[in-house]
C-alpha positions as CSV (number, residue, x, y, z in Angstrom):
1,X,184.6,27.3,228.4
2,X,182.5,25.0,226.3
3,X,178.9,26.1,225.4
4,X,176.5,23.6,223.8
5,X,173.0,23.8,222.5
6,X,171.1,20.5,222.6
7,X,168.0,20.2,220.5
8,X,165.5,17.4,220.3
9,X,161.7,17.1,219.8
10,X,159.4,16.1,222.7
11,X,160.2,12.5,223.5
12,X,163.6,12.5,221.9
13,X,165.3,11.7,225.2
14,X,166.9,15.2,225.4
15,X,166.3,15.4,229.2
16,X,168.2,12.2,229.8
17,X,171.0,13.1,227.5
18,X,171.3,16.6,229.0
19,X,171.8,15.1,232.5
20,X,174.5,12.8,231.2
21,X,176.3,15.5,229.4
22,X,176.1,18.0,232.3
23,X,177.6,15.3,234.6
24,X,180.3,14.2,232.1
25,X,181.6,17.6,231.0
26,X,181.0,19.7,234.1
27,X,178.5,22.0,232.4
28,X,175.8,24.1,234.0
29,X,172.4,23.1,232.7
30,X,170.7,26.2,231.5
31,X,167.0,25.6,231.0
32,X,165.0,28.7,230.2
33,X,161.9,27.1,231.7
34,X,163.6,26.6,235.0
35,X,165.2,30.1,234.9
36,X,161.8,31.6,234.4
37,X,160.3,29.7,237.3
38,X,163.1,30.5,239.7
39,X,163.2,34.2,238.8
40,X,159.4,34.4,239.3
41,X,159.6,32.5,242.6
42,X,162.4,34.8,243.8
43,X,160.4,37.9,242.7
44,X,163.4,39.4,240.9
45,X,162.7,42.5,238.7
46,X,163.0,40.3,235.6
47,X,160.8,37.6,237.2
48,X,158.1,40.2,238.0
49,X,158.3,41.5,234.4
50,X,158.0,38.0,233.0
51,X,155.1,37.1,235.2
52,X,153.2,40.2,234.0
53,X,153.4,38.9,230.4
54,X,152.6,35.4,231.3
55,X,149.5,36.5,233.4
56,X,148.2,38.1,230.2
57,X,148.8,34.9,228.3
58,X,151.6,36.6,226.3
59,X,155.0,35.2,225.5
60,X,157.9,36.5,227.6
61,X,159.9,38.9,225.3
62,X,163.4,37.8,224.2
63,X,165.1,40.6,226.0
64,X,163.7,39.5,229.3
65,X,164.8,35.9,228.7
66,X,168.2,37.1,227.5
67,X,168.4,39.2,230.7
68,X,167.8,36.0,232.8
69,X,170.4,34.1,230.8
70,X,172.9,37.0,231.4
71,X,172.2,36.7,235.2
72,X,172.8,33.0,235.1
73,X,176.1,33.4,233.2
74,X,177.2,35.9,235.8
75,X,176.2,33.6,238.6
76,X,178.3,30.8,237.2
77,X,181.4,32.6,235.9
78,X,183.7,29.8,236.8
79,X,181.6,27.1,235.1
80,X,183.3,24.8,232.6
81,X,180.5,25.8,230.2
82,X,176.8,25.7,229.7
83,X,174.3,23.4,228.1
84,X,171.4,25.5,226.7
85,X,168.2,23.6,226.7
86,X,165.0,25.0,225.1
87,X,166.7,28.1,223.9
88,X,167.2,29.6,221.4
89,X,163.9,28.8,219.7
90,X,164.0,31.4,217.0
91,X,166.7,32.8,214.7
92,X,166.3,36.2,216.5
93,X,167.0,34.5,219.8
94,X,170.0,32.8,218.4
95,X,171.4,36.2,217.2
96,X,170.7,37.8,220.6
97,X,172.4,34.9,222.4
98,X,175.4,35.2,220.1
99,X,175.7,38.9,220.9
100,X,175.4,38.2,224.7
101,X,178.1,35.5,224.6
102,X,180.3,37.8,222.5
103,X,180.1,40.4,225.3
104,X,181.2,37.6,227.8
105,X,184.1,36.8,225.4
106,X,182.7,33.3,224.6
107,X,180.4,31.7,222.1
108,X,178.3,28.7,221.2
109,X,180.8,26.0,220.3
110,X,178.4,23.2,219.2
111,X,174.8,22.7,218.4
112,X,173.6,19.1,218.5
113,X,170.2,17.9,217.4
114,X,168.7,14.5,218.3
115,X,167.0,13.3,215.2
116,X,164.1,10.8,215.8
117,X,161.5,9.9,213.2
118,X,157.9,11.1,213.8
119,X,156.6,7.5,214.1
120,X,159.2,6.6,216.8
121,X,158.3,9.8,218.7
122,X,154.6,9.1,218.6
123,X,155.2,5.6,219.8
124,X,157.5,6.8,222.7
125,X,155.1,9.5,223.8
126,X,152.0,7.4,223.7
127,X,154.0,4.8,225.8
128,X,155.1,7.6,228.2
129,X,151.5,8.9,228.4
130,X,150.4,5.7,230.1
131,X,152.5,6.6,233.1
132,X,153.4,10.3,232.9
133,X,150.0,11.6,233.7
134,X,150.5,14.2,231.0
135,X,147.4,14.6,228.9
136,X,149.4,15.9,225.9
137,X,151.2,12.5,225.8
138,X,148.0,10.5,225.2
139,X,146.6,12.2,222.1
140,X,148.3,11.2,218.9
141,X,147.2,14.3,216.9
142,X,148.5,16.6,219.7
143,X,151.8,14.7,219.6
144,X,152.1,15.0,215.8
145,X,151.2,18.7,216.1
146,X,154.0,19.2,218.8
147,X,156.4,17.5,216.4
148,X,155.6,19.8,213.5
149,X,155.7,22.9,215.7
150,X,159.2,21.8,216.8
151,X,160.3,21.2,213.2
152,X,159.1,24.6,212.1
153,X,160.5,26.4,215.1
154,X,163.9,24.9,215.1
155,X,164.6,24.8,211.3
156,X,165.6,28.6,211.2
157,X,167.8,28.2,214.3
158,X,169.5,25.1,212.7
159,X,170.2,27.2,209.6
160,X,171.7,30.0,211.7
161,X,174.2,27.6,213.2
162,X,174.8,25.6,210.0
163,X,176.0,28.9,208.5
164,X,178.6,29.0,211.3
165,X,179.5,25.3,210.8
166,X,178.5,24.5,214.4
167,X,175.4,22.3,213.7
168,X,175.4,18.5,213.7
169,X,172.5,16.1,213.7
170,X,172.9,13.0,215.9
171,X,170.7,9.9,215.5
172,X,168.4,9.8,218.5
173,X,167.2,6.2,218.1
174,X,169.0,3.3,219.8
175,X,170.1,2.7,223.4
176,X,170.7,5.6,225.8
177,X,174.3,4.6,225.9
178,X,174.7,4.6,222.1
179,X,173.2,8.0,221.8
180,X,175.3,9.3,224.6
181,X,178.4,8.0,223.0
182,X,177.5,9.6,219.7
183,X,176.9,13.0,221.4
184,X,180.2,12.7,223.4
185,X,182.2,11.8,220.3
186,X,181.0,14.9,218.5
187,X,181.7,17.1,221.6
188,X,185.2,15.6,222.1
189,X,185.9,16.5,218.4
190,X,185.0,20.1,219.0
191,X,186.9,20.2,222.3
192,X,190.0,18.8,220.6
193,X,189.7,21.5,217.9
194,X,189.4,24.2,220.6
195,X,192.5,22.8,222.4
196,X,194.5,22.9,219.1
197,X,193.4,26.5,218.4
198,X,194.3,27.5,221.9
199,X,197.7,26.0,221.5
200,X,198.3,27.7,218.2
201,X,197.1,31.0,219.8
202,X,199.6,30.6,222.6
């Protein structure tokens, strides 16, 4: 099993790259946003609990989100691995995820972050705003704020995985194909290392 966390600020092309990686490596795309929506729609106990918090305008607690991730892992026991998208967002969530995966006898194997300059992101999102219909893509100060929130949020998570030698920044500017190739090259390196360790273990 190969588990990957993909980071990238709004407008970094993370969605496009996630789809390509999921298809190429046979991973299950685990987006916490989608998980929340489906658990709420299906009125599961965790979904009902999450909705209570959201209705009050509160953040859904980590243990509820971790519970949903646990359900998703159980549901896809035979998957080749998971691509975590939008989670973990804090160092505490990263620690909780590590613990959960340890219980499942697996771990996060690679954390890749798409790095794009603030100016490039502003340009991309303003361009996207012309067609996306998203009001937060048309206001430059809102875009810059989203970028700084992303930087502040993900820095501690990056540090958490840097300490485990799992973090790698990938340039997120260039063609979709170039970026995809750079991500794949890094993943292949980790998979090769995993294979060698497995052989040594056997």
